[in-house]
Every structure is written in C-alpha cells, then in structure tokens.
N, C-alpha and C positions, 0 to 999 in steps of 0.2 A: 452592548452585546456585539461580538465580532461579526456574526452573521448579518445582523441588521445593518451595521456600518458598511460591510462589504456589498450588501445588496444595493444600498444607496449609491455607492460608487459605481457599481456595475450598471445600474439603470441610467446613470448620468454619462458615463464615459465609454461604455461597451460599443465596439464596432462589429460584434458578432451578429450575423443576420438571423436573429432569433427573437420572436416575441415572447417575452418572459411572462409566464402565467402564474408564477409562485412568488409574487411581490410581497405578500403578507406572510409573516412568520407563523408557523403552525406548531401545535404541541408536539407533533412528530419530530420536527426539527429541533425544538427545545430539548426534548428527551435525548435526541441523538447527540446534541452538543454536550449534554451532561455526561453521556457515556464516553465521548471523546476526551472530556476533561478528566474523567476517572482513569482512563487509559494513560493519559499523560502523568497523572499523579502516581500511578503504579510504576511508571518508569523512574520517577524521582525517589519514591520511598523504598525502592529495591536497593538503594544505596544508603548505608547507615550514615548518621550525622558524624562528621569528623570531630574528634576530641583532642587530637594531637596534630602537630605540624606535619608529621609523616603521613597521617591519615588524610590531612587536607590535600597534600600533594597527590595521594592516591585518588582522592575524590576528583581533583582537577584532571587527572589522567582519564577518568571516566567520562569527561565532557564530550570527547570525540564520538564514542559509540552512542552516547545519549543524543547528540546532535543528529546522527544518522537515523536513529529510531524516530526522533521528532520529525525529521524530513519525510520519512515514509508515512508516518501517521498523518501529517498535514496533506500529503498527496492524496490519501484516501479521503480525508475530510473535505478537501476541495472538490473532489469528484462528487461527493455526496451533496455539497453545496450547489454545484452546477446543475445536478439532476433536479433538485427541488425548486430552484429558481426558474428553471426552464418549464417544468410541467406542473408544479403546484399540487401534486397528488396528496391526498390524505384519506383514501379509502382503505377498506380492510385488507385487500390483497397487498397493497404497497406497505401497509403497517406491518403485515406478517413478514414480508421479505426484508424490510428494514430491520425488524427485530432480529432476524437471522444474521444480518450483516453486523449488527451491534454485538451479538453474542460471539461471532467469529473474531471481531476486533479484540474483545477482552481475552479470548483464548489465545490470540496471536501475539499479544504484547510481551509475554514473558519469554517464549521461544525467540522472538525477535531480539529482545535485549540480551539474552544469553548468547545468541549467535554473533551479534555485533561486537559484544565484549570479547568473545573468544577470538574472532578474526582480528580485532584491533591488537589484542595482546600477542597473538601469534605473529602477525606481520611486524609489530614493534620489536619483538625478540629476534626475528629473522634479520631485519634491517640493521639492528644494533649488534648483531652476532652474539646475542646473549643466549647461548645454547642451554645454559642452566635453567633460565626462565622458560625456554621453549620446551625442554623436557618436563619441567614442572607442570605445564599446561596439560600434556598428554599422559601424565601419571596421576596428578591430584585433582585436576579440573574435569577432564573427560578422557576416557580411554579411546585410543584410536579406533578400536573396533565398534565404539558407540557413535562415531561421527556420522556414518551413513544414516543412522536412525534420527539424529539431530537434523540433518539436511532434509530428511523425509517429513519430519514434523513441521519444520519451517515451510517447506515447499507446499505441503498440503494446506496449511493455514493461509499462505499468501494466495494460492490458486483459488481456494474457496471464496476469499474476499472478492477477488476480481470477477469470478464467475457469478457471484451474487449481484454485483454491480451490473454485469451484462444482462442478467435476468430482469433487473429493474428497467433497463433501457429497452429490452424486448417487450415488456409490458407497455411501455410508452409508445413504442412503434406500432403495436397492435391496436392501440387506441388513437391512431393518427387521425382518423375521421372525426372521432369524438372531440379531440383537441384542436381540430381544424389546422393541422400542420400543413404548411406549404411545401413545395418540392425541396427547397433549401433546408428547411427544418427536418424533413424526413431523412434527407441525406446525412445531416449532422447527427441525427438520432441513430442511424444505421452505423456510421463510422465510430460513434461512441461505444456502441454495443460490440463492434468488431475489435476495437482497441482494447477493451477490457477482456475479451476472449483471448487475444494475443498476450496481454499482460498476465493472464492466468495460465496460459499454455506453457510458458517458459518455466515457472516454478513447478508446475505439474510434471514436466519432462524431467527436471532435476530430481523430483521426488521419486518418480518411477525408476529412473536410472539407479538411484541409491538403494532401491529394493532388489536390484539384480545381485546374483551371487558373484560379486567381484571383490578383489582385495580391498579392505576398508580404506587404506590410504589413497588408492586410485579412485574409489567411489567418492570419497570426500573431495578430492581435487577436481575431478571431472564434474561432479555435481555442482561445485562452485563456479567453474568456468562456463557452465551452461548459461549462467546469468549474463554473460557478455553478449548473448544473443539479443538482449534488449536493444542496444543501440543499432545493431546490425539489422534488426527487423523493424523497430519502431520509427527510426529516422526516415527510411524510404517510404514507409507507410504514411507518415505525416506529410511528407513532401508530395506524394502522389495525390493524397486527398485534398490538399490545398489547391493543387492545379485543377482538379475536378470541380471543386467548389467555385473557383474563379470562373470556370466555363459555365457553370449553372447560373452564376450571378450575371454573366453577360448575355 
C-alpha cells in the first residue's frame, strides 16, 4: 500500500517539526485511497482503447493532459495523507468532512480532464498554427460562448476541494489542546489551513469572474490567466512562513 510505505519513510526521514499522531492506517484512509484510485481509473477509462495505429498516436497525445490531471490529483492526495498522518483523526465529524471531500473529487475529475484536454489541444493547435484544428475545437468540441461556464464549473470544483481541506485543518486547530499541539505544530496547522484557503480563493475568483456579463472569449482568457496568481501568491507565502517557522524553532 502506497500510504503505508510513505508513512514508514516519513517517520524515518522527516525533518518536519511535527509529532505524527496518525501512524496506524485507518479505515477512513483506506476508503479514501480507494476513491482516489477510482478517480485515477476514471481518467484512464475516459479514453477508448486504441485499435489502429492512428488511434494509438491519438492516445499518446492524450498523455500530456492525463499527466497534468494525475499531478493535480496526487497533490490533493498528498495533502490528504499529510493531514491524517499528522492528526490521526477518525471521529464522525472528520469522517463527514472527508466524505464531502471524496464526493467533490469524484465530481471534479471529469471537468478537470475535459479542461486539460481542451487546453492542450488548443495550445497545440496555436503553436503549430493548425487553425483548422483550432476552429474545430470551438465548433465541434465546445462553443466559445460555453467556455465561461466550463471555467466556472472547474473553478467551483477546485475551490470546493481546497476549502474542504481548509475546514479539516480548522477542525484540527480547534482541537489543539486535545491533540496537545506545541507552538510549532499550531503554526504549521494554521499555515496549512491558510494555504488551502488561498489555493481555493484563486479558482473561486476565476469562477466568479466567468459569471460576469463579459464577452465569452475575454471571460475564458482572463479566467485562465487568473490561475497565474498561484506562483505570485503562494511562493512569497511559503517563503514568509519558512522564515517565521525558523524563528519559532530558535
């Protein structure tokens, strides 16, 4: 089991100043891993099995958007893993919030795959100057007037997932006394909650912008460029918190 092997490595090599309280695997984690596996399978089965060489080449072309989807899915899984190894929760409240998270992941997977495939095909057509393929996308795959709705669906799904993770960290922070969290652990819990709030705020901003009465092509473009706020916001956020943590450690 990947989670078990990763826990063993984390317990052995981790230099994070945190006392891990979720060493043993729980049924909640096992169920969650099963849902993540189903989500991964949905990414794969959304592509038909190639029966000709041309279809094989088309399948290989799909590897890039598939890899992007897998990377985002693994980012969420790793956040889930870190939460449970840190706090080891298995009570009814966390089970309920975790169930909501798993539901959102299954909802999110198809809009994610569709959007990644659309963006890959669109940029491939633009870079190769294949304007016939470019026009095909916005006539047969999706109408330009529907692109703001697509960005809103994706943004709502992504924001909901990160806000749910933030709620899980809020629950942990409110139980700091019960968990006997020290100042460093409280700080790491707070910044994890804030990081997820920021991670959710960006797709929510994109979602809300795409709901405004703006020209569809402008809405689609700006809604996408909003995601470039991630490095602009998250990199300074991470650097600042590392400095604060080092001061707490000293």
